[in-house]
N, C-alpha and C positions, 0 to 999 in steps of 0.2 A: 784460777784463771784471771789474768790481768784485765783491766778495764778496756785496754786497746783491743785485745783478742775478742772480748765479749762484744764490743762495738763492731768489729769486723764480721762476726757471725750474724749479728743483727742486721747489718747492711746487706750481707749476702742473702739472708732470708727474705728481706723485703724486696730486694732486686729479683730474686727467684720468683716470688709470688707475683710481682708486677709484670715480669716478662711472660710468665705462664698465663696470666689473665689477659694481657694484651694480645698474646699469640692466639689464644682461644677466640677472642673477639675478632681479630683479623681473619681467622679461618672461617668463622661463621659468616662474616660479611662477604668474604671472597666466594664461598660456596653459594651463598644466597644470590649474589649478583651473577654467578655462573648459571643459575637457573633461568636467567633471562634469555640465554642462548637457546634454551629448550622451550622458550615462550611460556614458562611456568611463572605466572604473576603472583603466586603465593610467596615467592622469594624465600623459600625455606633453606636455612643454612644449617650445617651440621659440623660436628667435631667428635672427638673421642676423649675419654679420660686419659688415655695413653699419651695424648698430645700435650697435656699440661707440663709434665716434666721435660718433654722435648723442647717446648717453647721456653720453659723456665731456664733451661740450660743456656739461653742467650745471655744470662747474667754473667757468664764466663767471658763475655766480650769486654767487660768493664776494664780489665787491666790493659787490654789492647787500645781501648779508647784513650786512656791516660798516656800510654806510650806514643800513640799517633799524634796526640795534641802536643806532647813535648817535642816530637820530631818534626812537627808542622807538615804532616802527610796530607796530601790533597784529598778532598771529599771523594772524587772518582776512585782513587786508589784504595781508600778506606772501604768504600762500597764494594769494590771487587774482592777485597780480602774477606769482608763479612759474608759476601755471597758464597765464596769458596768454603768458608767455615760452616755456613748453614747447610750447603750441599753435603759436606762431609758428615755432619751430625745427622742429617736426614737419612743419608745412605746407611751409616752404621746402626742407627736406631731402627731403621726399617728392616735391615738384614736380621737384627736380633729378634724383632717382633715377628718377622716372616718365618723365621726358624721355628717359632713356637705357635704358629698359626694365629697370631694376634695382630698382625699389621692392619690398621684401619684404612689404608689406602692401597690402590693397585693402579699404576699408571700404564699397564700393559696395552691399553688401547691407543695410547699416544705413540706416534712414530718417533718421538724424541726421548723415549724412556731409556733408562739404563737399569737392567735387571728388574724392571717393573717398579722400582723403588724411587727413583728420582726422575724428574722431567727437566731436560735442559732448556726447554722453552719457558720455564718458570724463572730463569736467571734474572730477568729484569725485576720481577717481584721480590726475589730474595735479596737483590741489590738494595732495593728500597726498604725492605723489612730490616736489613742490617743497619742501615742509616737511621731508621726509626728507633730500633733498640738502642743504638748509640745515644740518641737524643734523650731517651728516658732513663738511662743508667746514670748513677751518681759519678 
């Protein structure tokens, strides 16, 4: 294996771990702050081990980041693209997990859900998350 390929795998692995860990932390923070709506001052956040590889897959946005920088694509357009990609990964991974009875989330109580797997009212959060992942990726 050449040094270049080895460095690419190393960069991919680090990016995957970084995105997975940051995603977990964001989810824990988001769910903890969501408990404020229920007046639960314990601010307990939660996530699932299944979420790590899902968030880790945000490392696949790195080539798009480089392409968008080269093409001088605006931040709002990049954010919309990332949001669409995140919705797509959330939907596909959710369907796969749901099929096996392993999906850790169920958005069925939201009136903005699609097949109980994605919530369209989360679009602004995914927009921001995409731009955050872009910032931390090499």
